[in-house]
N, C-alpha and C positions, 0 to 999 in steps of 0.2 A: 504493500499500499506507500502511495505517495506522503511523506512527512511533512513536519513541516521545512524540511529544507528544499526539496522537490517541491510544496510548492509556494513556497518564496519565490524560488526563482524563474516559475511560472509568471510569479505575479509581476517581479523588474522588466523583465524581457516584451510580458504584452502592455503592461500598465503605456506607457509611451507610446503605443502606439494603438490603442484604443480608447482614448483621455479626447473627450467631445468631438466622437463620431458620433453619428444617430446609424442606430441598427433598423435594416428594413425588413427586409423580406428573413420568417423563420422559419429557417423545414426540419423537421419533427418525424427525421423516420423510421424514427421507435420509437413511440407515445410513451410507453410505461416512466422515461427519464421525466416526465411531467407528471408523473402519478402523485397525488387521486386529481391531478386537475389535467381536464381533457389538452387535447392536442392545440383545440379549436381555441380557448381559454387563455392558453399558455401565450400564443403567438397575441394577439389583443394585448392583452397584457405588458409585451415589451415592445413591438412591433414600432415603430420613431417616434420611441425613447435614446433624449444623450442621453448616452454616458460620461461622466462627472470623474472618478476616477477607477481603475483597481487597485479594493487593499485585498486582506491576507486577514481570518482570522479563522487561529490553528491553522489546520485540514484544509480549511476551508475559502475556496475565492469571492470577492463579492464585487459582484461588478453594480457601485454605486448607482442610480440611476439620477438625469437634473427634477426628474417628478419628487421624491425623496426614496421612491421602494426602492431594492436593492433583489437583482438576479444575485442568485448562492448557485454556486457551481462545487457537489462537493466530488471527487475524484474514487473515493473509497478506492477498491485492489486493481485493482486495471486500467482506470481512466487515464487517458490523455486530451493535452486544452492546447491545440496547436493555430499558431497563425499561417494562415497559405495566403499565395495570393491568387491561386484559382481555383475557380471554383472545383470541388474533386468528383471525379466519375470514375465508370469499372469498378476495378478493385479498392483502388480508396475511400470506395463509399463504403468497403468493410467493417461493420461492426461503429458504422456515424451512430451517433442515437442526435446529435443537433446538430443543427450547423445556424452560424448567424451571417448575414451580408449586410457590412458594412458600408455607409455611404463614401468612404473611401475607391469602395473597389473590389476589399478586400473579404478577408473570411472567417471566423471564430471555428472551431473544430474541434467538436466534443464524439472523441470512439471510442469507446470501453469493449473488452472484450468480453467480459465476462456478466456488463449487466447491471454491477450492482450501482453506482454511481448514480448524481440525482443530481437535478435542476431544479429549485424553486425562487418564487420572488415571496419572499417579505415587506410587508405595506410597510409606505409612511409611517414612520412615530413608533412601529412595531419594534424597528432592529432593536433597539437595547436592551430590550427585556430577552430577549431571543436569544444574544448570544451571552444573560450572566449565567448559562449553564454550565459554558467552560472555567479551566479553569483557569489561572496568568499567563500568560505570554511568559517565554523565557528566558528570552531577550531584550525585555520589557524593561524598563527603567522599576518599576516597581517590584520585581523580582529578585530579591535582593536576599544573601545568607540569611536573615534574622529571619525573612519571613519566612522560606525552607525552614526552616528550624523551627518556625509555629506552626506550619504546615504539617510535620510529618509526628507531633510532641505527641506520646501517647497514643501514635496508631501502630498495630499490630501488624496490618500488610507485609508480606516482602515488596522490600523497597523497587524489585522492578517491577510490579503487578499496579506501585502506585502510581511508578512513574507515567507507567501507559496510559495509563487513566484520564480521561479526557475533561472530567469533571475535576481533576488535581494539578495539572498541566496540559494547557491545549498544544498542541502539534509533537508529541515524544512519539515515535513506536519500537518495534520492535529494534528495527537500527540502531538507532542510536540513543536505548536505553540501555542495550549489549553495552557500547563502544563507551557509555559514559561511563557507565558502572568499572567499566576495566580501567578507564584513564583516572580515579577515582582509586581506584583500587581498593572494593564495596562488593562483597559476594551477592549477586542479585534476590539471593533468600533470603538477607538478612533482614530482619521485621523494622520497621521505617520508624519506629518511636524507640529501637536504640540507637542507632546512631548517636559519631560523641559528636562531639559540636568541628572538632576538627576535622572531621568526615564530611558534616555536611557540608562547612566552606570548602573541602576539595572539591564535593560531588556539585556546589555552582557553579564553579568555577570550569569542573566538566563539562555542565552537560553544553553549559554556555561556550565553551570552546569548539567541542566537536561542532554544534551547530552553525556557528558562525564557518568555520574551516568546509564543515559541509556545503552551505551556502557559497563560500568561494570555488569551489570548485563543481557546485547547478546540480548537487544531489548522488543519487546513487542509483544507476541504472545494472539492478540482477533480476528481474523479472522484465517491464513491459513498458519502466518507464524513460521518457525520452521529455526532451523541458519542449518551451513552444513555437520551439526552430527543429522541432522535429529530431535530437540529436542530445544521445546519454551521455548521462553523469559521468562525476569522474572519483566519486568520493569511494567506489566499491575497488579504489588499486589503493588504496589506503587504508582499509580494514584491517583492526589490531585482532582485531577475536571473533565479528559477526562473519557465522560463512567458515572458519577455519578451521572447526574439526580434526583433529588427529596431526596438527602445525602444533611447530613451535611455538611457545611466548614469544613475543617479539621482545620483552623485557627482561624474561627467566630463562631460556629453553622448554620450559616445561612443558607438558601438551595440555592442548588446551581442549577441554570438554562440552560436551552438548548434554544439554539437562530441559527437563519441562519445566517453566516457570508460569504458573496461573495458567497454565494451555498452549504457550508456547515454543520454540523452538528457543532457546536458550545458549549462545555460547559463551562460555568463560573461560579465567585463567585459574585453577582451584592452589596454586599455592600465591599468583601475585592479591586474589581477592579471596582470605582467605573468611568460611564462618566463625 
């Protein structure tokens, strides 16, 4: 699933291309993308609207429209959002779920192999309430070591499962939880409330460092992810532990192991990340 770095990469690439553009024709080859709305209702809601800017909240892309409404796209597992110079045809329409025609003659295409992604509209005035369900942005100013300490205090849940809970912190998934915990030297099974203050401080730093590096390298392409230009990211080339089961730890040389934490495949070094 595209996580914060992948979604932020797409946002940074698309924002200057869609600002002040007007949405013209809206093609919906797969009406389930807008469910429970009908395709006709969805088209009427956004056709002719001007895009003010493209923002991000957690793993969600938000096209903020001039009338105060917001077109939201959640890529989920296999979604791709790309900017095209030409209308896709033939094989390029495979898995196409939504196509926005912009007034400069270009297109925003939403492809999704597994058809799990969604597009929906948040009415004017409802946006603030909707996003309150998400935790803080890990790269935001309000996310400090002190806040992380307060958030984890008294929590019995394993730290990795908590990091991936979008109501706890917005945007972190399996890849970046593994990499940040390794960087901080923390076992993914540790109860969050048992972390010491030095560990909390290290984890806070590792989360931000890992996410910033991944954004700089335009995300991780290990399955279907490509950026808004249709290109693969590069962070997967720098993985320390994720998907490196059986390989030597880059820090101590011992073997990286794979376990399951919270139902998710989890990669870690049992020597560098002691329970």
